C-alpha positions, 0 to 999 in steps of 0.5 A, a space after each residue: 472648247 467653244 471654238 471646237 463646238 463652232 468647228 463641228 457645227 460648221 462642218 455639219 452644215 451640208 446642203 441637202 440633195 435637191 433630187 435623186 440626180 444630185 444625190 447620185 452626183 454627190 455619192 458617185 462623183 463627189 460634189 462638195 456639199 459643205 458651205 464655204 466659210 469665207 473667214 477660214 480661207 487664205 487672205 489672198 484668196 478672199 481678197 481675189 474673190 472680193 476683187 472679182 465680185 466688185 469688178 462684176 458689180 461695177 460692170 453691171 452697174 455701168 452696163 445698167 447706166 449705159 443702157 438707160 442713157 441710150 434712151 435719152 
């Protein structure tokens, strides 16, 4: 029973509209408004997302280090 309550709670968490334009897009075009629950995604897709995020973070760190080394 507790798991069903959590699923209903997660499904009801919608991102509110910022202004009338985003409300229009949400109603007409169908922009997704529910927040993503990473634990419900397939394992391969989660690991791919973590891998891409880690690569971006590493490249950003390397860029900052190289930029600072330029001034030495």
